[in-house]
N, C-alpha and C positions, 0 to 999 in steps of 0.2 A: 456425654455418651461415650465419645472416643476415649476419654480418660478412664471411665469405668471399665471398658472393654480391655484396655491395656493393663490395668491393674489386675483384673481377673485372669488375663493370660499369663501375666508375670507370676501369678500365684499358682499356676499350673492348671487352671480350670479350662475345660474344653468349651469354647465359645463357638456357636454356629452363627455366622454372620449373614444375615439377609439385608444388610445395610450398604454393602460395598457398591460403588457405582463403577465397576470395572468388569469387563468380560473375563472369564476364566481361561480363555484360550491363550496360547502363546503366539507371538508374532510369527507369521509363516516363514518358513525357511528361505524361500526364494528372496523375500524382502531383506532378511538378515544377511543373506549372501551378497546382495548388492552393496549393502553398507560395508561389509567386511572387505570386499574387493576394491571399493573405493578407498578405504584406509590403506590398504596394502599398495595402492597406486599413488599414494601421496596426497590425497584430497583431505588434508587435515589442517588447513590454514584458514585465515580470515576470508570471508566472502562479503559481498555487498550487504548492507543492512536491509535491503529489499529482498534478498535471497538470490540464489544463482539464476542465470538465464534459463538453465534447464528446468528447474522446478517451477519458475514462474510461467514458462511456456506450458508445462504440463498442467498447471492450475488453470490457465486460460482455456486450454483444450477441454479439461474435465468439466468446468462450470458451463461451458457452451454446450457440451454434449449431454450432460446429466441434469443441469439446473436451468438450462435455457437462458443463461445470463450472458448477454453479449458484452464481452470485455476484451480489452487489449492487454498486453503484458504490463503496460503502465498502470493498470487498475489492479494489479495483484501484488501481494507481499506475503512472504513465508514467516510465520511466527506461531508459537503455541497458542491455542484458542483461549485459554484462560487469561493469558496476558493480553491477547487481542481484544477481549472485552474491556479491560482497563485502558488499553492504548487507544481504542476507538473512542472511549469517553474523554480521554484527555484531548483527543483531536477535535471533538466537537463542542464540548462545554465551554461556557463563558462564566465570568463572575456572577453570582446569584442565579445561575441556571438551575432548572429542575429537570429531573429525568424520571419518566414513568416506568415502573417495573411491575411485572405480573404478581398477583396475589391470589392463590399461592403460586410460587415460582422458585427458580433457582437462586443462588446466593449473589444476587446483583447489588444488593443494598450497600455492601461494604466497598466494592470498587467504585460505585457512584460517589460515595462519601470521600473516598481517597482521591478522586479526580477533582474534588472541590465543589461538586454540585450537591444538590438536596434530592434524595430519593422520595418519590411519592408512588403509592400503590395505585394500580387500576384493577378492577375486579374482573372476574371471568363469569361466564354463564353458570347456571346450576350444575351442568354436567362438565364443567371445567373447560369448555371450549372457548375460543376467542369471540369477543363481541366488540366490534369496532365502535359501536355506539358508546359503550362503557368507557372505552379508552377516550374517545372524543370528548366526553363530559369532564375528564380530568385535565385536558389541555388548557393552559392559560398563557399569558404573554411571556412567562418565564420558562415555559416548557421548551427545552432544547432538543430532547430526544426521547424515543420510546424504545424500549427493549422488548423484543419477543423471542420466544424459544419454542421451535417446532421441529421434530417432536419434542415434547416437553419433559423435562425433569423438574418436578416429580411426578406430574399427572399422567404421563404416557399418552397425552392427547396429541393428535396430528391436525393442525389447523387447515380448514378448508380453503381452497383457492379463492372462492368467492368472497369469503370473509377477509382474507388477506388483501383482496382488491379493494374492499371497502376501507380497510385501514389505510391502505396506500393513499387513497383519495383524500381521506380526512387529513393525513399528515402532509400531503403535498399542498393542499389548500392553506394550511396553517404554517408552512415552512419549517416543519419539524422533521429531524432526522429519524430514521428507523435503523436500529442495530439489531440485526437478525442472527440469533445464535442457532446454528443448524448442526450442532455437533453429532446429533443422532440421525442425520438425514437418511442413512441407509437402513436403519433398523425400524422398518415399517411393516405392519402385518395385515391391516384390513383397509388401508387407504394408500393413495399415492402421495408422496411428499411434494410439496409445492414451495418454490423459493420466491419470496416477495420481490427479490432483486430482479427477477425475470420480467416484472411489469414495467421496467424502465427501458427506454430505447438505448440509453447509455447511463452508466452509474451516475447518480446525482444525489438522491437523498438517502439511499439504502447502503449500509455497510454490512455486507454478508460475511459471516464467520463460520469457518468449517474446521473440522478435525479429523485426523487419521486415527485418533486414540480408540474410538469404539468400533469403527468399520473394520479396521485392520488389526485390532488388538495391539496397538502401539502406544498404550498409555504412558509407558516409561520413556518413550522417545521424545515426548514433548513436541510433536509434529502437528501443525495446523496452518491455516492461512486465512487471509481476508481479501475481499474483493470490494472495491469502492471507487469513488471518483478519483482521478489522478491526484487532486489536491489533498483529499483525505489520506490516500496511500502515502503521500509525501510527508504528511504530518506524522503518521504512524511510524514511517521509516526514521524520522528524526528522533522520535522517542526511542526506538530500538538502538539507533547509533549512539546515543548518549546514556544508555543503561546496559543493554545486553550485548551491544556491538554487532553481533551477527550469530547465525545459528551454524552448527557444525555441518560442513559440506557433505560429509558421508551420510548424515541423516537426511539432508535435502536430496541426495542422489537416490536413496532408498525410497523416499516419499514420491519422487517423480515416477519411479518404477511402479509403485503401488497404484498411483492414481491412473496410470495409463494401461496397466497390464494385469490388475489383480481383482477384477469384477468377480471372478469365480470364487475367490476367497470370501468376499462379502456375502455371496449367495449361500455358501456353506455355513457361515456364522449365523445368518438370519434364519436358516432352516433349523438349526440347533436351538437357537434362542426361542423360535416359535414353539418348538416342542416343550421347552421349559416353561414358557408362558402358559401354555395349555395345562400343564401339571399344576403350576402355582394357582391359577385362576380356579381350577377344579377343586384343589384342596381348600382354598380360601372359602369357596362357596359352601363347603361342608362344615365350616366352623361356626357354631352358634355364637353370636355376639359381634361378628364382623360382617359388614355388608358386602355382597358380591361386587366385584370390580373387573372391568375389562380394559386392557391396554390396547391402544391403537399403534403405538410405536415406543421407541427406547426400550428399556428393560426394567420398568418399574410398575407396580401396582400402588394405588394410593387410595385404599378403602377407608371409609368411616367405620366407627365401631359404636356399640351401644353403652357400655359402662359409663357411668357418670364421673369421669376422672379426666384430668388434663392428659394430653398426648405425651408430654414430657414424663409425668409421673407414671403413666401406663407403660411406656417404653422401658423405663428404669425397673419397674416390677417385673416385666417380662425377661429382662436380662438377669435380674437377680434370682428369680425363681426358676427359670427354665434355661438360662444361658443362651438366649437368642437375642442377637443385636438387630434392632430396627431403628429407623430414624423417626422422631416424633414430628407430626405434621406442622406443628407450630414453628419449627425451624424454617419453614418455607413461606412464612407470612401469616398474619392473623387469621385469614380464611383457611389455613391449613390445619387449624386447631380441630381436635376430634377426629383426626385422621392419622394413619401410619404409612410411612413409605416402605414398601417391600420390594427388595430387588430380586429379580430371578436370573441374574447374570452369572451366578455361581454354579459349580458343578451340580449335576442332578442329585447326587448322594447327599450333599449338604442341603439342598433345597428340600429334599424329602424329609430329612432329619429335622430341619427347622420347622417345617409345617406340622410334623408330628408333635413337637414340643409346643408350638404355638396352640395347636388344638387342645393339648393337655392343659395349658394354662387357662384358656377360656372355659374349658369344661369344669374347671375347679372354681369358677367364680359363683 
């Protein structure tokens, strides 16, 4: 799909992307200004592989306040969240380990394989919510970790605190780690986000992963962080030390400022995304051939469709005939088949045009 989009754009075609997983907002000026002033002040050298003392303390303060995770600075490390998924896996897996990943779910299969473990899918409920019993049935003696993602990409589901509690109990009894990807934690519309790491008196089994990309429109900054036991954080730091070395100090300075001072920015972004969500859901509901879908969090709809065709073939036809880019559900696991991922993170004008074209495509079937 990516290659097809690039080919069409290179040929001069106007492509409307409802596939991109990135907010259309620019990073707020006050965050940019903090980074600029830090560079001007000479904060351009190596830092600790764990991150600066300033950003680690900001992480500790933030997760205590917003996520109810009781952590010390020793439980924190600064790194981009996508790499944190891989680094956390490297920290926990052993030879012949298996890691459970959601189906449908984000692209965790590849980092699991790269870490040396074997990925195995666990199913979700019919409404794509979490079911601890379904996860528990997949756990065996080789299972080393379970990955969860809430709010979820691609489903837009926000997992209930009660179900997270049941999952924690299942994993605690079996000695299985939980890697909790909470990159979209602030983008919730109809529920409250709950962090499974808050169920521990002190970090033990849960490695919680967070991002500044979506909440503060900082996708290009590669800013994120992880919270876990001191042992796991130490293992992740060794991984960083011998690969990436450390993250730019001016980015860490700006990230600390965002975490401690920019809740107002998040609130503005969520209000705008909620408006786009309402538009996308309303337009999708009016298209014959696509089932209505409501997102609880993140900025994706993941509806099923009626035509008897694979999601990959359908998404290609929509791109070729209407110039609208969507992601096929099969990309997110076998149970994503016969679904499409529709992003409402882009500008309202693009969203409206994309929905017009999508409606024209299905009306012509």
